[in-house]
ZAMARGU-4260 file (C-alpha; in steps of 0.2 Angstrom, whole numbers, plus 5000, padded with zeros to 4 digits):
<rodrens>
0) 4693/4797/4490 | 4703/4806/4503 | 4706/4825/4501 | 4723/4832/4497 | 4733/4832/4513
5) 4739/4849/4509 | 4722/4856/4509 | 4719/4848/4526 | 4735/4855/4533 | 4730/4872/4527
10) 4713/4871/4536 | 4721/4864/4551 | 4732/4879/4553 | 4718/4891/4549 | 4707/4883/4563
15) 4722/4883/4575 | 4724/4902/4572 | 4706/4907/4572 | 4701/4897/4587 | 4716/4904/4597
20) 4714/4922/4591 | 4695/4922/4596 | 4700/4917/4614 | 4714/4929/4614 | 4703/4943/4608
25) 4690/4940/4621 | 4702/4940/4635 | 4715/4953/4630 | 4708/4965/4617 | 4689/4966/4619
30) 4684/4979/4633 | 4680/4970/4649 | 4664/4974/4658 | 4671/4967/4674 | 4687/4959/4681
35) 4682/4941/4678 | 4693/4931/4666 | 4683/4926/4650 | 4693/4910/4647 | 4691/4899/4632
40) 4702/4883/4634 | 4716/4887/4621 | 4726/4872/4625 | 4711/4860/4624 | 4707/4867/4608
45) 4724/4865/4601 | 4725/4846/4605 | 4709/4843/4595 | 4712/4854/4580 | 4719/4840/4569
50) 4706/4828/4574 | 4692/4840/4570 | 4700/4845/4553 | 4701/4827/4548 | 4684/4823/4554
55) 4674/4838/4547 | 4683/4840/4531 | 4686/4822/4526 | 4677/4809/4536 | 4659/4816/4539
60) 4644/4815/4528 | 4628/4826/4530 | 4619/4812/4539 | 4632/4811/4553 | 4629/4819/4569
65) 4643/4825/4581 | 4644/4830/4600 | 4659/4841/4601 | 4670/4841/4617 | 4665/4856/4627
70) 4683/4863/4628 | 4685/4861/4609 | 4671/4874/4606 | 4682/4887/4599 | 4688/4875/4585
75) 4670/4871/4581 | 4666/4890/4580 | 4681/4893/4570 | 4677/4879/4557 | 4659/4886/4555
80) 4666/4903/4553 | 4678/4897/4540 | 4663/4889/4530 | 4654/4905/4531 | 4641/4898/4544
85) 4646/4910/4558 | 4647/4929/4558 | 4663/4939/4563 | 4652/4949/4575 | 4647/4933/4585
90) 4665/4927/4585 | 4671/4944/4591 | 4658/4942/4605 | 4664/4925/4611 | 4657/4921/4628
95) 4648/4938/4628 | 4630/4941/4628 | 4623/4935/4611 | 4640/4929/4605 | 4646/4911/4601
100) 4643/4901/4616 | 4657/4894/4628 | 4651/4876/4624 | 4642/4871/4608 | 4623/4874/4611
105) 4609/4868/4600 | 4598/4882/4606 | 4609/4897/4609 | 4621/4895/4595 | 4615/4900/4577
110) 4626/4888/4568 | 4623/4869/4565 | 4625/4861/4582 | 4620/4843/4583 | 4621/4840/4602
115) 4624/4853/4615 | 4638/4849/4626 | 4645/4856/4643 | 4641/4844/4657 | 4655/4832/4655
120) 4652/4814/4649 | 4634/4817/4644 | 4638/4823/4626 | 4648/4807/4624 | 4634/4796/4630
125) 4620/4803/4621 | 4628/4799/4604 | 4625/4780/4608 | 4607/4783/4612 | 4605/4793/4597
130) 4611/4779/4587 | 4599/4767/4595 | 4585/4779/4592 | 4591/4780/4573 | 4589/4761/4572
135) 4572/4762/4580 | 4566/4774/4567 | 4573/4765/4552 | 4565/4749/4558 | 4548/4756/4556
140) 4538/4758/4540 | 4536/4776/4542 | 4554/4779/4545 | 4563/4768/4532 | 4568/4783/4522
145) 4576/4793/4537 | 4594/4797/4534 | 4607/4784/4542 | 4623/4791/4548 | 4636/4789/4562
150) 4634/4797/4579 | 4651/4804/4584 | 4657/4810/4600 | 4673/4820/4603 | 4679/4817/4621
155) 4693/4822/4632 | 4702/4808/4641 | 4697/4815/4658 | 4679/4813/4653 | 4681/4794/4654
160) 4681/4797/4673 | 4662/4800/4672 | 4652/4785/4677 | 4637/4788/4665 | 4649/4784/4651
165) 4651/4766/4657 | 4632/4765/4660 | 4629/4770/4642 | 4642/4757/4636 | 4632/4743/4645
170) 4616/4749/4638 | 4623/4750/4620 | 4629/4732/4621 | 4612/4726/4627 | 4604/4734/4612
175) 4617/4729/4598 | 4624/4747/4596 | 4631/4752/4579 | 4636/4767/4569 | 4644/4775/4584
180) 4661/4783/4585 | 4669/4790/4601 | 4685/4799/4597 | 4696/4801/4613 | 4708/4816/4614
185) 4721/4807/4624 | 4732/4822/4629 | 4734/4814/4646 | 4731/4831/4655 | 4716/4835/4665
190) 4711/4851/4675 | 4721/4847/4690 | 4735/4836/4683 | 4742/4822/4672 | 4732/4807/4669
195) 4738/4791/4678 | 4750/4779/4669 | 4742/4764/4662 | 4724/4770/4664 | 4718/4768/4646
200) 4725/4750/4645 | 4711/4746/4658 | 4698/4757/4650 | 4702/4748/4633 | 4698/4732/4640
205) 4681/4738/4645 | 4677/4744/4628 | 4683/4728/4621 | 4671/4718/4633 | 4656/4728/4627
210) 4660/4724/4609 | 4669/4740/4603 | 4683/4741/4591 | 4697/4751/4599 | 4709/4760/4587
215) 4725/4767/4594 | 4731/4782/4584 | 4748/4785/4592 | 4761/4790/4579 | 4760/4804/4565
220) 4767/4802/4548 | 4783/4811/4554 | 4786/4798/4568 | 4782/4783/4557 | 4794/4789/4544
225) 4807/4791/4557 | 4804/4774/4564 | 4808/4767/4547 | 4825/4775/4548 | 4840/4766/4555
230) 4839/4767/4574 | 4820/4772/4573 | 4815/4756/4583 | 4825/4763/4598 | 4816/4780/4596
235) 4800/4771/4596 | 4804/4761/4611 | 4809/4777/4621 | 4793/4786/4616 | 4782/4771/4621
240) 4791/4770/4638 | 4791/4788/4642 | 4779/4793/4657 | 4765/4805/4653 | 4772/4818/4664
245) 4789/4818/4657 | 4783/4819/4639 | 4772/4834/4643 | 4786/4843/4652 | 4799/4840/4638
250) 4786/4846/4625 | 4784/4862/4635 | 4803/4865/4636 | 4806/4862/4617 | 4819/4855/4604
255) 4835/4858/4613 | 4829/4849/4629 | 4822/4835/4619 | 4839/4833/4611 | 4848/4832/4627
260) 4836/4820/4636 | 4835/4808/4621 | 4854/4808/4620 | 4856/4806/4638 | 4843/4791/4639
265) 4848/4782/4623 | 4867/4786/4624 | 4879/4785/4609 | 4871/4772/4599 | 4876/4777/4582
270) 4861/4775/4571 | 4848/4783/4583 | 4860/4796/4588 | 4862/4800/4569 | 4843/4801/4567
275) 4842/4814/4581 | 4857/4824/4575 | 4850/4825/4557 | 4836/4836/4564 | 4837/4854/4570
280) 4830/4858/4587 | 4814/4864/4579 | 4813/4849/4568 | 4816/4837/4582 | 4802/4846/4592
285) 4790/4844/4578 | 4794/4826/4576 | 4792/4822/4595 | 4775/4832/4595 | 4769/4823/4579
290) 4758/4811/4589 | 4744/4803/4579 | 4730/4814/4585 | 4740/4829/4580 | 4743/4823/4563
295) 4729/4828/4551 | 4734/4816/4538 | 4735/4801/4550 | 4718/4805/4557 | 4710/4806/4540
300) 4718/4789/4535 | 4712/4781/4551 | 4694/4787/4549 | 4694/4782/4531 | 4700/4764/4535
305) 4684/4760/4545 | 4672/4751/4533 | 4660/4743/4545 | 4646/4749/4557 | 4652/4742/4573
310) 4655/4755/4587 | 4673/4761/4587 | 4683/4770/4600 | 4698/4780/4593 | 4712/4783/4605
315) 4720/4798/4598 | 4737/4803/4606 | 4739/4821/4607 | 4749/4835/4615 | 4738/4847/4625
320) 4742/4865/4618 | 4749/4857/4602 | 4758/4870/4591 | 4757/4884/4604 | 4770/4891/4617
325) 4760/4883/4631 | 4760/4865/4624 | 4763/4852/4637 | 4763/4864/4652 | 4753/4856/4666
330) 4744/4872/4670 | 4738/4875/4652 | 4720/4868/4654 | 4714/4885/4661 | 4729/4895/4656
335) 4730/4907/4641 | 4744/4914/4631 | 4749/4931/4638 | 4750/4946/4626 | 4769/4943/4624
340) 4767/4925/4620 | 4753/4928/4608 | 4763/4941/4598 | 4777/4929/4596 | 4765/4916/4591
345) 4757/4927/4579 | 4773/4931/4570 | 4777/4912/4570 | 4760/4909/4562 | 4763/4922/4549
350) 4747/4931/4551 | 4749/4950/4547 | 4742/4963/4559 | 4725/4968/4554 | 4721/4952/4545
355) 4718/4942/4561 | 4699/4939/4557 | 4702/4935/4539 | 4697/4917/4536 | 4710/4914/4523
360) 4724/4924/4529 | 4741/4916/4525 | 4733/4904/4513 | 4744/4903/4497 | 4730/4897/4485
365) 4714/4905/4491 | 4704/4901/4476 | 4710/4883/4477 | 4705/4881/4495 | 4688/4890/4492
370) 4684/4877/4478 | 4689/4863/4490 | 4678/4870/4504 | 4663/4871/4493 | 4664/4853/4489
375) 4667/4846/4507 | 4653/4833/4509 | 4648/4837/4526 | 4643/4855/4522 | 4638/4852/4504
380) 4619/4851/4508 | 4618/4867/4519 | 4609/4866/4536 | 4606/4849/4543 | 4591/4853/4554
385) 4576/4844/4549 | 4557/4846/4554 | 4542/4835/4554 | 4524/4839/4554 | 4514/4839/4570
390) 4504/4824/4574 | 4485/4826/4578 | 4480/4822/4596 | 4465/4810/4598 | 4452/4813/4611
395) 4459/4807/4628 | 4445/4801/4639 | 4446/4799/4658 | 4447/4781/4663 | 4432/4774/4672
400) 4432/4769/4690 | 4425/4775/4706 | 4442/4774/4714 | 4458/4775/4704 | 4476/4781/4707
405) 4484/4793/4694 | 4497/4780/4691 | 4484/4767/4686 | 4475/4781/4676 | 4491/4784/4667
410) 4493/4766/4662 | 4474/4765/4656 | 4476/4780/4645 | 4491/4773/4636 | 4482/4756/4635
415) 4467/4764/4627 | 4479/4773/4614 | 4488/4756/4611 | 4471/4749/4605 | 4468/4762/4592
420) 4477/4766/4576 | 4480/4785/4578 | 4496/4792/4570 | 4501/4798/4587 | 4500/4781/4595
425) 4511/4774/4581 | 4524/4787/4585 | 4524/4785/4604 | 4540/4776/4611 | 4540/4772/4629
430) 4555/4767/4640 | 4559/4764/4658 | 4574/4759/4669 | 4568/4741/4674 | 4552/4748/4682
435) 4540/4745/4667 | 4528/4734/4676 | 4528/4744/4692 | 4524/4760/4683 | 4509/4753/4674
440) 4517/4753/4657 | 4513/4734/4656 | 4497/4735/4646 | 4505/4746/4633 | 4520/4735/4631
445) 4509/4719/4629 | 4500/4727/4615 | 4514/4737/4607 | 4528/4725/4611 | 4547/4729/4614
450) 4559/4735/4601 | 4574/4725/4595 | 4582/4726/4578 | 4580/4707/4577 | 4565/4697/4583
455) 4566/4688/4599 | 4553/4676/4605 | 4546/4675/4623 | 4550/4658/4630 | 4536/4660/4643
460) 4524/4662/4628 | 4532/4647/4618 | 4530/4636/4633 | 4513/4642/4637 | 4518/4648/4655
465) 4505/4660/4661 | 4511/4678/4664 | 4504/4695/4664 | 4519/4701/4654 | 4521/4697/4636
470) 4539/4701/4633 | 4540/4700/4614 | 4554/4709/4605 | 4552/4714/4587 | 4558/4728/4575
475) 4540/4735/4576 | 4540/4736/4595 | 4537/4753/4603 | 4545/4751/4620 | 4564/4751/4624
480) 4568/4743/4640 | 4583/4749/4649 | 4593/4744/4664 | 4591/4752/4681 | 4602/4767/4677
485) 4591/4783/4677 | 4605/4793/4668 | 4602/4782/4653 | 4583/4785/4654 | 4585/4804/4653
490) 4598/4802/4640 | 4587/4791/4629 | 4573/4803/4632 | 4584/4817/4626 | 4589/4808/4610
495) 4572/4802/4606 | 4565/4820/4610 | 4576/4827/4596 | 4572/4815/4582 | 4561/4828/4572
500) 4577/4839/4571 | 4590/4825/4569 | 4582/4813/4557 | 4566/4822/4551 | 4554/4809/4560
505) 4545/4814/4575 | 4543/4803/4590 | 4533/4806/4606 | 4545/4798/4620 | 4537/4794/4636
510) 4548/4788/4651 | 4543/4782/4668 | 4554/4781/4683 | 4551/4780/4702 | 4549/4798/4707
515) 4562/4799/4721 | 4575/4793/4707 | 4572/4808/4696 | 4586/4815/4706 | 4598/4801/4701
520) 4596/4806/4683 | 4594/4825/4686 | 4610/4830/4677 | 4605/4821/4661 | 4587/4828/4663
525) 4593/4845/4664 | 4605/4841/4649 | 4590/4835/4639 | 4580/4851/4643 | 4594/4862/4638
530) 4594/4854/4621 | 4576/4858/4620 | 4572/4839/4618 | 4553/4835/4619 | 4547/4821/4630
535) 4535/4816/4644 | 4542/4810/4660 | 4531/4801/4673 | 4538/4800/4691 | 4528/4787/4700
540) 4525/4783/4714 | 4528/4799/4723 | 4530/4806/4741 | 4526/4797/4757 | 4510/4791/4750
545) 4521/4776/4744 | 4520/4772/4763 | 4527/4754/4766 | 4541/4757/4754 | 4550/4768/4767
550) 4560/4783/4766 | 4573/4778/4753 | 4558/4777/4740 | 4548/4792/4746 | 4552/4808/4737
555) 4552/4825/4745 | 4560/4838/4734 | 4554/4833/4716 | 4540/4846/4716 | 4553/4859/4718
560) 4563/4851/4704 | 4548/4852/4693 | 4546/4870/4697 | 4564/4875/4694 | 4568/4865/4679
565) 4568/4876/4663 | 4560/4868/4648 | 4549/4856/4659 | 4531/4859/4663 | 4527/4850/4679
570) 4510/4844/4684 | 4504/4834/4699 | 4486/4829/4696 | 4475/4821/4710 | 4461/4814/4699
575) 4460/4804/4683 | 4450/4817/4673 | 4463/4830/4677 | 4477/4818/4671 | 4467/4815/4655
580) 4466/4833/4651 | 4484/4836/4655 | 4490/4821/4644 | 4479/4827/4629 | 4487/4845/4631
585) 4505/4837/4634 | 4504/4827/4618 | 4502/4843/4608 | 4513/4854/4619 | 4528/4843/4616
590) 4526/4846/4597 | 4525/4865/4598 | 4539/4876/4591 | 4531/4893/4589 | 4538/4910/4593
595) 4529/4926/4599 | 4521/4935/4613 | 4515/4925/4629 | 4497/4921/4631 | 4490/4936/4640
600) 4478/4925/4649 | 4491/4915/4658 | 4507/4924/4653 | 4515/4907/4649 | 4524/4905/4633
605) 4515/4889/4628 | 4517/4892/4610 | 4535/4888/4611 | 4532/4870/4618 | 4543/4860/4629
610) 4544/4844/4639 | 4531/4838/4653 | 4534/4830/4670 | 4520/4821/4678 | 4521/4817/4697
615) 4509/4803/4700 | 4504/4791/4714 | 4498/4773/4718 | 4485/4778/4730 | 4467/4775/4723
620) 4456/4790/4728 | 4437/4792/4725 | 4434/4802/4709 | 4423/4817/4709 | 4411/4812/4695
625) 4410/4818/4677 | 4417/4836/4674 | 4418/4843/4657 | 4416/4861/4659 | 4428/4873/4651
630) 4433/4881/4668 | 4439/4864/4675 | 4448/4859/4659 | 4457/4876/4657 | 4461/4878/4675
635) 4469/4860/4675 | 4481/4866/4661 | 4484/4883/4668 | 4488/4876/4685 | 4473/4877/4697
640) 4454/4878/4698 | 4442/4880/4712 | 4436/4863/4718 | 4425/4872/4730 | 4423/4890/4726
645) 4425/4902/4740 | 4411/4913/4746 | 4411/4932/4747 | 4417/4932/4765 | 4429/4917/4764
650) 4439/4915/4780 | 4450/4900/4774 | 4456/4893/4758 | 4464/4875/4758 | 4475/4874/4743
655) 4482/4857/4739 | 4492/4848/4726 | 4492/4829/4721 | 4489/4814/4732 | 4483/4824/4748
660) 4466/4829/4739 | 4455/4818/4750 | 4463/4825/4766 | 4460/4843/4760 | 4442/4839/4755
665) 4439/4830/4771 | 4446/4844/4781 | 4436/4857/4772 | 4420/4848/4776 | 4425/4846/4795
670) 4428/4865/4797 | 4414/4871/4786 | 4402/4872/4801 | 4414/4883/4810 | 4420/4894/4796
675) 4412/4905/4783 | 4413/4902/4764 | 4427/4889/4765 | 4436/4887/4748 | 4446/4873/4741
680) 4459/4876/4728 | 4464/4861/4717 | 4482/4865/4711 | 4487/4854/4697 | 4504/4863/4693
685) 4512/4874/4705 | 4525/4876/4692 | 4514/4884/4679 | 4505/4895/4692 | 4521/4902/4698
690) 4529/4904/4681 | 4513/4914/4675 | 4514/4925/4690 | 4532/4930/4689 | 4530/4933/4670
695) 4515/4944/4673 | 4525/4954/4685 | 4538/4957/4673 | 4526/4962/4660 | 4519/4975/4672
700) 4536/4982/4677 | 4538/4985/4658 | 4523/4995/4657 | 4509/4983/4654 | 4498/4988/4668
705) 4484/4976/4663 | 4495/4960/4664 | 4487/4948/4676 | 4491/4930/4678 | 4480/4915/4682
710) 4486/4914/4700 | 4482/4933/4702 | 4464/4930/4695 | 4462/4916/4708 | 4469/4925/4723
715) 4462/4942/4719 | 4444/4937/4723 | 4448/4933/4741 | 4445/4945/4755 | 4461/4952/4763
720) 4457/4943/4780 | 4456/4926/4771 | 4470/4914/4777 | 4478/4901/4766 | 4482/4883/4771
725) 4493/4874/4758 | 4496/4856/4758 | 4506/4844/4748 | 4514/4827/4749 | 4531/4835/4745
730) 4541/4850/4751 | 4530/4863/4758 | 4539/4877/4749 | 4531/4871/4733 | 4515/4880/4737
735) 4520/4892/4751 | 4522/4907/4739 | 4504/4907/4735 | 4500/4920/4749 | 4512/4932/4741
740) 4501/4934/4726 | 4488/4945/4734 | 4495/4947/4752 | 4486/4933/4761 | 4493/4925/4777
745) 4499/4907/4773 | 4503/4892/4783 | 4512/4879/4771 | 4510/4860/4776 | 4521/4846/4768
750) 4535/4834/4770 | 4552/4840/4776 | 4560/4825/4783 | 4564/4807/4777 | 4549/4795/4780
755) 4548/4778/4786 | 4537/4762/4783 | 4519/4762/4788 | 4502/4765/4782 | 4497/4780/4772
760) 4487/4785/4787 | 4502/4783/4799 | 4513/4793/4788 | 4501/4807/4785 | 4498/4809/4803
765) 4517/4808/4807 | 4521/4822/4794 | 4506/4832/4798 | 4497/4832/4781 | 4481/4823/4786
770) 4464/4831/4788 | 4466/4832/4807 | 4482/4841/4805 | 4474/4853/4792 | 4459/4856/4804
775) 4472/4860/4818 | 4481/4873/4808 | 4464/4881/4804 | 4459/4882/4822 | 4475/4889/4826
780) 4474/4903/4813 | 4456/4909/4815 | 4444/4910/4830 | 4428/4903/4821 | 4411/4904/4827
785) 4412/4894/4843 | 4428/4902/4849 | 4422/4919/4845 | 4406/4916/4855 | 4417/4910/4870
790) 4428/4925/4868 | 4413/4937/4868 | 4406/4929/4884 | 4422/4930/4893 | 4422/4949/4889
795) 4405/4951/4894 | 4409/4943/4911 | 4423/4954/4914
</rodrens>
């Protein structure tokens, strides 16, 4: 049963006031520490207030999840404040340090945010992937009791310019999307201007083509009542024909101008003229601004009328800045009411001075409203954050083989897990953007099958046609196959990596992608990490080691992405046993959610957990033999270990990461006869080495003189005259900082330019990362025995 429209109208006006007062207070009343405008999007909030009132206080249930339009954050904070879930202190500190966030944030806001938003379009698209993941969970025997709700996105019309939205639409159609609502705030104004005429007619066809119901919510109750009066059909015809710019401009100018324009355009037509003249200027303005999206009663009726699980796009016509003095002005996106405007508006809203923060100021029946609020279904169960137990991680053995690539080892590790019956293996869900076979997920998929809500037979199996890929779709399947859009991959990983919190059922998502195309999905990857989603991402194959594929498929900067991306621990192992150690650690790391002090051995906050990025290669390399000592295992996780420990008078250390291991090892052997106590440092994670080093420095600056990172322990044992050669199949800056740890001269080697086709040997020589190039660098740095003898003889002769 729908709630009393009077209660909804009261709440709507309360949210309109509180959201705008919070922004005004931050910009005009709170002392400023600098001269920068705080901002807050008053107009964008106003256009959403009726929609959000109807949604949260009528339509939603606790199992539903919502991604709030970034610029409607003030309304979201206001409704949480009205419900007692947000403090006045944080509201007063809107956009300040520790206050409510500019845009809703799962990790930074203390109230119940379902999906973080901020990067335009991504908050919309992730709801479709959350719905797909919800279906995945409930199809499993262990997830049948998970809550099932609607995944809802509140979006601005300008967000529909974002391409990732249309990529998500296509993927949703492929996977029979359901239980997903996208509610479009169609105020026809964006940051720089007015939305083009007729645009949504074209967008509507796209939604229809992908199986969505499109519901236009154009007229409010006042307008529909007026249309029923004599002459109302003419008024409706005028509204439908009015260009967006004209409607916005007339809204800003108000009732008298509305009257003049309507009479001028419609002429003296008796019935419609009488309809207009029966209303005062204020009433006429209220009528013309009573679009469907600005009518809480209409929105509640519209939401309530949906009785199916098909995806629905609601096109809610609104006025940007509705109900405020800046309504309709084309500059109102970033504009704010000034102090004079706000004082007049406060008087109009009837809020007494001194009661601005009172949640129920102006409410005629406070007790009645409190009772209503206590019974609102969406809030009735309190916080909607779930948790799920951590899954035990089975022993991960290094794949056998004298020569093997890290990509092949990755596939074998997953294949071994697929053969077992561990609880962890049952919760793994893999996904890939049309590169499942070429990233070595094939054996896993053959055993664990592909997911679909309905079983689909493999025609090749039915006809007994030999194939290495057994593509069987079933509700029990554990692989979600995606099209070739990397943004969708990252969004699916983000949604799947939140299931323990959203649905109370933990998944271990693993995604694979060609390493150079990590950059294609980087915005969505950052978005997933910002939400603290938990997943494992394998970028493979990587670097110029991919060789014949050419420059378009050879990654250069991805190691730096791994180092700089917050919430993502990046590794680049060279050997299969390293990868086995890392994956065993990663399966536990993605499940951690602890708090506390950093580990004083590494100064990394491993207890808080995070996601993991593996940069892998297709080049088979000779394996070093069985290694099971604690120093190797711990060093692999901490970021580096000595493959060849340096002697006490070490002249040169070669530090490498990833696929160039054979070149570094070969170079060390070549120069050992001419140099003393050569060391070889196997770096498995420049990211973790660097993070620990900077964290230990912070600890020392705060008074902990004993703080020392793993990198400092490794470098501190080297004599001052020792030189470092760093080498990686990636940008040389990845390891160039190592010399700064203890003040050693460093020559970084790596790839700085686009590659071309050729053999690995050709490209390593071309980019100067082969053994010969390393030896050349070493000979240019230090004299060595032979050169020293020649120099001594020359001195003797002189």
